Each structure stands twice: as structure tokens, then as C-alpha cells.
N, CA, C and O atoms as a GROMACS GRO file, in nm:
protein
  256
    1MET      N    1   0.113  -0.095  -0.028
    1MET     CA    2   0.043  -0.029  -0.037
    1MET      C    3   0.068   0.143   0.031
    1MET      O    4   0.080   0.177   0.148
    2LEU      N    5   0.069   0.240  -0.111
    2LEU     CA    6   0.172   0.312  -0.065
    2LEU      C    7   0.047   0.458   0.008
    2LEU      O    8  -0.067   0.498  -0.015
    3GLU      N    9   0.128   0.481   0.073
    3GLU     CA   10   0.139   0.550   0.203
    3GLU      C   11   0.122   0.743   0.154
    3GLU      O   12   0.238   0.774   0.127
    4VAL      N   13   0.047   0.851   0.138
    4VAL     CA   14   0.110   0.960   0.068
    4VAL      C   15   0.028   1.084   0.182
    4VAL      O   16  -0.093   1.084   0.206
    5ALA      N   17   0.127   1.182   0.241
    5ALA     CA   18   0.114   1.231   0.276
    5ALA      C   19   0.126   1.379   0.188
    5ALA      O   20   0.217   1.410   0.110
    6ILE      N   21  -0.024   1.477   0.236
    6ILE     CA   22  -0.010   1.586   0.127
    6ILE      C   23  -0.012   1.725   0.263
    6ILE      O   24  -0.072   1.729   0.370
    7CYS      N   25   0.085   1.827   0.194
    7CYS     CA   26   0.125   1.954   0.346
    7CYS      C   27   0.081   2.066   0.238
    7CYS      O   28   0.121   2.068   0.122
    8ASP      N   29  -0.006   2.157   0.294
    8ASP     CA   30  -0.026   2.282   0.199
    8ASP      C   31  -0.120   2.349   0.320
    8ASP      O   32  -0.213   2.302   0.385
    9ASP      N   33  -0.044   2.497   0.322
    9ASP     CA   34  -0.155   2.595   0.396
    9ASP      C   35  -0.230   2.624   0.344
    9ASP      O   36  -0.302   2.701   0.408
   10ASP      N   37  -0.269   2.602   0.232
   10ASP     CA   38  -0.391   2.698   0.149
   10ASP      C   39  -0.504   2.521   0.153
   10ASP      O   40  -0.508   2.422   0.080
   11LYS      N   41  -0.577   2.562   0.277
   11LYS     CA   42  -0.712   2.407   0.211
   11LYS      C   43  -0.782   2.355   0.040
   11LYS      O   44  -0.784   2.248  -0.021
   12GLU      N   45  -0.822   2.467   0.016
   12GLU     CA   46  -0.845   2.480  -0.166
   12GLU      C   47  -0.705   2.379  -0.222
   12GLU      O   48  -0.726   2.266  -0.267
   13ASP      N   49  -0.581   2.431  -0.212
   13ASP     CA   50  -0.525   2.365  -0.286
   13ASP      C   51  -0.479   2.236  -0.214
   13ASP      O   52  -0.419   2.151  -0.280
   14LEU      N   53  -0.505   2.216  -0.072
   14LEU     CA   54  -0.487   2.094  -0.009
   14LEU      C   55  -0.595   1.998  -0.088
   14LEU      O   56  -0.554   1.921  -0.175
   15ASP      N   57  -0.765   2.006  -0.048
   15ASP     CA   58  -0.849   1.890  -0.118
   15ASP      C   59  -0.808   1.899  -0.306
   15ASP      O   60  -0.792   1.791  -0.364
   16LYS      N   61  -0.792   2.056  -0.403
   16LYS     CA   62  -0.788   1.957  -0.541
   16LYS      C   63  -0.644   1.895  -0.538
   16LYS      O   64  -0.612   1.817  -0.628
   17ALA      N   65  -0.544   1.928  -0.427
   17ALA     CA   66  -0.360   1.780  -0.507
   17ALA      C   67  -0.469   1.702  -0.407
   17ALA      O   68  -0.562   1.699  -0.488
   18ALA      N   69  -0.526   1.633  -0.280
   18ALA     CA   70  -0.611   1.532  -0.242
   18ALA      C   71  -0.652   1.494  -0.388
   18ALA      O   72  -0.585   1.397  -0.425
   19MET      N   73  -0.759   1.546  -0.503
   19MET     CA   74  -0.825   1.485  -0.552
   19MET      C   75  -0.822   1.429  -0.686
   19MET      O   76  -0.899   1.357  -0.749
   20MET      N   77  -0.655   1.510  -0.722
   20MET     CA   78  -0.640   1.472  -0.795
   20MET      C   79  -0.508   1.366  -0.741
   20MET      O   80  -0.453   1.456  -0.678
   21LEU      N   81  -0.471   1.318  -0.731
   21LEU     CA   82  -0.366   1.184  -0.685
   21LEU      C   83  -0.471   1.105  -0.675
   21LEU      O   84  -0.438   0.991  -0.709
   22ASP      N   85  -0.624   1.114  -0.632
   22ASP     CA   86  -0.688   1.008  -0.535
   22ASP      C   87  -0.712   0.954  -0.694
   22ASP      O   88  -0.664   0.847  -0.729
   23LYS      N   89  -0.794   1.040  -0.789
   23LYS     CA   90  -0.830   0.994  -0.974
   23LYS      C   91  -0.696   0.939  -1.036
   23LYS      O   92  -0.706   0.833  -1.097
   24ILE      N   93  -0.569   0.999  -1.028
   24ILE     CA   94  -0.473   0.870  -1.069
   24ILE      C   95  -0.477   0.731  -0.981
   24ILE      O   96  -0.526   0.624  -1.015
   25LEU      N   97  -0.427   0.757  -0.891
   25LEU     CA   98  -0.421   0.644  -0.821
   25LEU      C   99  -0.516   0.622  -0.824
   25LEU      O  100  -0.530   0.615  -0.702
   26SER      N  101  -0.657   0.589  -0.880
   26SER     CA  102  -0.753   0.480  -0.849
   26SER      C  103  -0.770   0.417  -0.992
   26SER      O  104  -0.818   0.304  -0.997
   27GLU      N  105  -0.714   0.514  -1.176
   27GLU     CA  106  -0.740   0.516  -1.263
   27GLU      C  107  -0.604   0.375  -1.211
   27GLU      O  108  -0.616   0.289  -1.299
   28TYR      N  109  -0.522   0.341  -1.137
   28TYR     CA  110  -0.377   0.280  -1.211
   28TYR      C  111  -0.442   0.122  -1.039
   28TYR      O  112  -0.374   0.030  -0.995
   29GLN      N  113  -0.566   0.158  -1.004
   29GLN     CA  114  -0.575   0.023  -0.934
   29GLN      C  115  -0.497   0.049  -0.848
   29GLN      O  116  -0.454  -0.062  -0.816
   30VAL      N  117  -0.420   0.164  -0.754
   30VAL     CA  118  -0.322   0.090  -0.659
   30VAL      C  119  -0.450   0.145  -0.548
   30VAL      O  120  -0.549   0.217  -0.557
   31GLN      N  121  -0.366   0.046  -0.417
   31GLN     CA  122  -0.415   0.112  -0.284
   31GLN      C  123  -0.284   0.173  -0.221
   31GLN      O  124  -0.168   0.135  -0.204
   32TYR      N  125  -0.384   0.322  -0.184
   32TYR     CA  126  -0.345   0.367  -0.133
   32TYR      C  127  -0.354   0.477  -0.037
   32TYR      O  128  -0.418   0.539  -0.122
   33LEU      N  129  -0.348   0.576   0.082
   33LEU     CA  130  -0.397   0.602   0.158
   33LEU      C  131  -0.314   0.730   0.182
   33LEU      O  132  -0.196   0.736   0.215
   34ILE      N  133  -0.421   0.854   0.152
   34ILE     CA  134  -0.403   0.959   0.111
   34ILE      C  135  -0.419   1.055   0.266
   34ILE      O  136  -0.528   1.066   0.322
   35ARG      N  137  -0.298   1.114   0.318
   35ARG     CA  138  -0.341   1.196   0.445
   35ARG      C  139  -0.296   1.360   0.447
   35ARG      O  140  -0.183   1.402   0.468
   36SER      N  141  -0.411   1.435   0.420
   36SER     CA  142  -0.342   1.546   0.442
   36SER      C  143  -0.342   1.630   0.577
   36SER      O  144  -0.412   1.615   0.678
   37PHE      N  145  -0.225   1.737   0.545
   37PHE     CA  146  -0.217   1.872   0.674
   37PHE      C  147  -0.230   1.973   0.585
   37PHE      O  148  -0.252   1.978   0.464
   38LEU      N  149  -0.201   2.092   0.712
   38LEU     CA  150  -0.299   2.227   0.689
   38LEU      C  151  -0.128   2.316   0.710
   38LEU      O  152  -0.100   2.436   0.699
   39SER      N  153  -0.029   2.182   0.746
   39SER     CA  154   0.116   2.272   0.859
   39SER      C  155   0.198   2.165   0.890
   39SER      O  156   0.167   2.068   0.958
   40ALA      N  157   0.307   2.189   0.836
   40ALA     CA  158   0.411   2.109   0.880
   40ALA      C  159   0.378   2.036   1.064
   40ALA      O  160   0.355   1.921   1.101
   41ASN      N  161   0.387   2.144   1.125
   41ASN     CA  162   0.320   2.151   1.235
   41ASN      C  163   0.245   2.027   1.289
   41ASN      O  164   0.283   1.945   1.373
   42GLU      N  165   0.126   2.035   1.216
   42GLU     CA  166   0.052   1.931   1.183
   42GLU      C  167   0.102   1.736   1.129
   42GLU      O  168   0.056   1.625   1.156
   43LEU      N  169   0.158   1.761   1.087
   43LEU     CA  170   0.184   1.630   0.982
   43LEU      C  171   0.280   1.579   1.100
   43LEU      O  172   0.258   1.459   1.118
   44LEU      N  173   0.357   1.618   1.168
   44LEU     CA  174   0.466   1.642   1.264
   44LEU      C  175   0.376   1.543   1.365
   44LEU      O  176   0.366   1.421   1.365
   45ILE      N  177   0.304   1.662   1.466
   45ILE     CA  178   0.261   1.579   1.565
   45ILE      C  179   0.120   1.484   1.564
   45ILE      O  180   0.047   1.463   1.661
   46SER      N  181   0.098   1.426   1.407
   46SER     CA  182  -0.014   1.358   1.425
   46SER      C  183   0.069   1.223   1.445
   46SER      O  184   0.186   1.234   1.481
   47GLU      N  185   0.015   1.102   1.424
   47GLU     CA  186   0.049   1.009   1.429
   47GLU      C  187   0.113   0.956   1.272
   47GLU      O  188   0.172   0.854   1.236
   48TYR      N  189   0.085   1.034   1.229
   48TYR     CA  190   0.176   0.953   1.100
   48TYR      C  191   0.359   0.996   1.069
   48TYR      O  192   0.422   1.064   0.988
   49TRP      N  193   0.382   0.928   1.162
   49TRP     CA  194   0.540   0.911   1.167
   49TRP      C  195   0.660   0.891   1.028
   49TRP      O  196   0.672   0.786   0.964
   50ILE      N  197   0.727   1.001   1.007
   50ILE     CA  198   0.792   0.987   0.908
   50ILE      C  199   0.871   0.840   0.899
   50ILE      O  200   0.872   0.746   0.820
   51PHE      N  201   0.942   0.877   1.035
   51PHE     CA  202   1.009   0.739   1.133
   51PHE      C  203   0.927   0.623   1.179
   51PHE      O  204   0.898   0.630   1.299
   52PRO      N  205   0.894   0.549   1.135
   52PRO     CA  206   0.738   0.490   1.201
   52PRO      C  207   0.877   0.425   1.340
   52PRO      O  208   0.811   0.335   1.391
   53TRP      N  209   0.982   0.425   1.398
   53TRP     CA  210   1.026   0.384   1.506
   53TRP      C  211   1.092   0.500   1.584
   53TRP      O  212   1.196   0.484   1.648
   54LYS      N  213   1.014   0.641   1.573
   54LYS     CA  214   1.040   0.736   1.655
   54LYS      C  215   0.965   0.809   1.662
   54LYS      O  216   0.916   0.830   1.552
   55ASN      N  217   0.918   0.876   1.750
   55ASN     CA  218   0.826   0.976   1.770
   55ASN      C  219   0.895   1.126   1.736
   55ASN      O  220   1.012   1.145   1.773
   56TRP      N  221   0.850   1.192   1.693
   56TRP     CA  222   0.872   1.346   1.700
   56TRP      C  223   0.971   1.422   1.825
   56TRP      O  224   1.082   1.474   1.820
   57ALA      N  225   0.878   1.401   1.930
   57ALA     CA  226   0.952   1.466   2.048
   57ALA      C  227   1.100   1.354   2.088
   57ALA      O  228   1.200   1.406   2.137
   58GLU      N  229   1.097   1.278   2.073
   58GLU     CA  230   1.246   1.166   2.032
   58GLU      C  231   1.344   1.227   1.964
   58GLU      O  232   1.443   1.269   2.025
   59LEU      N  233   1.335   1.239   1.848
   59LEU     CA  234   1.419   1.307   1.695
   59LEU      C  235   1.415   1.466   1.768
   59LEU      O  236   1.529   1.465   1.816
   60ARG      N  237   1.364   1.584   1.802
   60ARG     CA  238   1.369   1.696   1.890
   60ARG      C  239   1.484   1.711   1.990
   60ARG      O  240   1.573   1.796   1.996
   61SER      N  241   1.459   1.613   2.061
   61SER     CA  242   1.587   1.602   2.164
   61SER      C  243   1.711   1.533   2.126
   61SER      O  244   1.807   1.519   2.202
   62GLU      N  245   1.701   1.482   1.981
   62GLU     CA  246   1.864   1.389   1.952
   62GLU      C  247   1.903   1.555   1.892
   62GLU      O  248   2.018   1.515   1.877
   63GLU      N  249   1.907   1.635   1.867
   63GLU     CA  250   1.921   1.725   1.759
   63GLU      C  251   1.966   1.844   1.877
   63GLU      O  252   2.027   1.940   1.831
   64SER      N  253   1.938   1.844   2.025
   64SER     CA  254   2.033   1.869   2.125
   64SER      C  255   2.205   1.812   2.136
   64SER      O  256   2.275   1.845   2.232
   0.00000   0.00000   0.00000
């Protein structure tokens, strides 16, 4: 399954991108999950981890 995160601060553009991606992936019969976020912070504090074995708090503490 393909998992896609879309991030845009403009709700209209975010919805448009998600719909376009939905149409393309459906045409190719790809199993997918699209998650939309209005900010990078929203993505990072969500349960959609870029690094599934770590959470954002752990990544931030490693930077120090």
C-alpha cells in the first residue's frame, strides 16, 4: 500500500491536490492512503510518523 502525506497551508489547494492524486491512483488501481495536513507541524505531531520507529519528541531531543 502506498501512503501519501500532502501538506499545504491553503485548504483549497490541499483538497485539489488530494483529489488529483486520488484520481490518478484510482486509475492505476493502486491501493493507497492519502493524509492531508494544513501545516508541517500538524503532520509532525500527528500519528503519521516519517520515521515509524521514533516519534517527533525523540527526534527533537536528538538534535540537542
